[in-house]
N, C-alpha and C positions, 0 to 999 in steps of 0.2 A: 268298403274299408272303414268309412266313418262310423257306421253302426257297430262294427266289430270293435273298434277302439273304445267306443263309449261303454259297451257291455263289459269289456275287459277292465276298464277303469272302475266301474261300479263293483265288479267282483273283488277287485283289490281293496276298495274301501270297506266292503263288508268283511273281508278277512281281517283287515286291520282293526275294525271295531270289535270283532269277536276276540282277537288276541288281547286287546286292551281290557275287555270285560273279564276275561279269564285271569289276566294278571292282577287286576284290581279287585278281586273278590266278587265279581258279578256286578260291580258298580260302573255306570257310564261316566264319561268325562264331565258331563253337566252335573250329575249327582255328586261327584267328588268336589267340584268347585263350590257347591252349595254347603259342604261340610265346614265346620269351624276349623280354624288353623290348628288348634291343639289336637283335635281328633285326626287331622291329616298327618301331623307330625308323629303322633302315636302309631298310626298305620304304617308310616314309612319305617319307623324304628322296629316294629314287630315283623315287617315283611309282608303285610297284607296289601300294601299299596306299592305298585311298581314305580321306580324312579325315572323310567323312560318318559321322554316328552311325547305328547300325542302327535301322531303322524299327520302331516299336512297333505292336502289333496295334491295329487301329482299333476304336473304341467306337461305331461308327455303328449296329449292330443294337440295342445296349442303349438308345441314345438314342431310336431310332425306336420301340422297344417301350414305353419309359416315356412317350413322347409320346402314343402310342395309348391307353395306360391313362388318362392324364390327360384325354384328349379324351372318353373314354367316361364317366368319373366326373363330370366337370365339367358336361357337358350344357349347360343354359341358365342355369347359376348364375353366369355372369360378372358382375362388378360393373361399374357404369358411374359415372363421375363426374358432376358437375353439368353439365358442358358436353356430355355425351353420349359422350365418348371412353371406350374400353375400358380398364379397369385390369388388374392382374394376375389371372390365373385361379386359382381355388381348387378343390381336389379335392371339397370339399363346402361347401354353403352354411352349415353349422353350424361350420365351422372358422374361426379368426381369419385375417385377412389377413396374409400374410407381409411382414415389414419387413426392410429392409436391415440387416445387422450392422455396417456401417461408420458408420452414423449414431450420433453420440454422444448418449447418453441423459442428461438432466439428473438430478441427485440430488434436486432439489426439484420437487414437482408442485403446480401451482396448482389445487386442487380447487374452491374458490369464488372468484369474482371479487370482490376486495376493493379498495376505492378507496384509493389510496396516500395516506398522511397526509403533508402538507407541514409540515415543521418549520422555523420561522424564528426567528432571534435578533433581538429588537427593538433590540439595541445596534448591529447592523451592517446593519439593513434600512432602506432609504430610506422605506418605507411608514410607518414609525413617526414620521417627522419628525426634525427636528434637536433637539439637547439644549440646553435653556435652563438653565444651571447655577444661576443665581440663583432661578429659579422652582422648580427641583428642591429646593434647600435649604430654601426656604420651605414647600414642600408636605410634606416629610418631616422638618421640624424637630423633631417630637415624638419621633422615634427618638433624637435626641441627648439630649433631656431624659430619656428612659427609660434611656439608657446612663449618664447621670450618677447617677440614682437607684440603678442596679444597682451602680455603683462604691461608693457610700456603704454599701449593704447588705452588700457583700463585706467592706468594712473593719470593720464591726461584727461580722460572723461571725468574722473573723480574730482579733479581740480575745477573743472568747468561747471559741474552739476550743482544746482542749488536746492532741489527738492530732497527732503530728508529720506523719503521712501526709496527714491531712485539711488541715492547715495548708499543706503544700506544694501541694496541688491548688488551694486558695483563692488562694494567692499567685500561682500561674501564671496563673489566670483574671483576677486583678486586674491584673497587669502587662500582660496582653494588651489589656484594655480601656483602661487608661491610655495605652498606646502608640498605640492607634488614635485616641484623642482628641487626643493631642499631635500626631500626624501630620496630622490634619485641621485643627487650629488653625494648624499651620505652613503647610500648603497655602493656607489662607485668607489668612494674612498676605502670603505671596509673591504670591498672585493679586491682592490689593489693591494691592501696590506696582507690579506689572506694569501693571495697569489705569490707575493714576495716571500712570505713565510714558507710556503710549499716549495718554492725554488731553493730556499736554504736547506730544506729537508732532503730534496733530491741531490743537492751538491754534497751533503753529508753522506748520503748512501753511496755516491760514486767514490768517495774517499774511504770507504770501508765501514761506515757507520751503520747503525741498525735503522731499518725503515719503521715509521710509525705514522699514525694519522692524528690530526688535530682533534682534541677533545672539545666538548661543548664548553667546558670551563675556559679553555684557551680562547675560543671564539668570543665568549662573553667578555673576556679581558681585553681583547682587541677592540670591541665595541665601546667599552668604557674609556679606554685610552683615547679613542677618536672623539668621544663626547667631551672629555676633559680638554683636549686640544682646542676644540671649537669654542668652548666656554672661555678659555684663556684668551683666545684671539678677540672675542667680543667683550671681554672684561666683565663677565657675569659669573665668575667663579664664586665670589663671596655671596652673591645673591642666591645662587643655586644651593650653596652649602647651608645658608640660613634657612631656606625653605625646607631643606632635607632634615635639619635638626628639629624644626618645628613639627614636621610630620612624625618623626620618630618619638618626640616627646608626647604627642597626642596618643600614639599607640601605647606607650608605656603607661600613660595615665589611665587608659581604658582597661589595661591588664591589671592594674593595681587594685587589690581588694579594698572595699569600703569598711569603715569602722561601724560595728553594730551599735545601735542606740542602747542606752541602759534600760533596765527593766522598768523603771518608773516612767519612762517616756520623755525625760528631760535631757 
């Protein structure tokens, strides 16, 4: 069989060479390559030279030989899938199965099957129910008492401390706690005024009035009224108004156009 394949290959090569010589006006591929580029272009234009690429030697005998070797070595070691269909053949049963190089391999390998942990935030999860603010404040009211005692303790430490660096740390922590407490008290005051306003609206609806919701402008008005009341209690209304006027004056000054200098530069 091997001699037959070689003879067949030689006959095919001879036939290809004869076809090329007939197509190229009796010239071989080596003679054509030796011609100048201008003459080859002229032969292509007039049709004396074929535009077909020269045929390459066939690899059929090598393929047939490799196939025969694989057939002999594999024997009955072909793998079968679960459905009974034949998979890729291996040269030996001890060799791993060949995989395609085009398949992208993941960088992470799952060695053990681990159940994925579901993380949920109770603030945004409906399974936790709705927030009852009043009940929340009653349940965690002890934290506010603890914060008050911590403020008193920091004030005592600040009086006893002599180091400047340590005083700065205690002052920063004390200001943070005091600011948190003041903001919470402010929110409670505004919340109470809004709730009283809503109660008035509900009472008006019971008496036959029209139902409506508070606008953002009305909520802003309630916040400003509370701020004015607190400034009035502390006696800082005039100081706040002076600071506000100064701020508005600086804004107006920035918005005012400047006078252009004269042409002479003076």
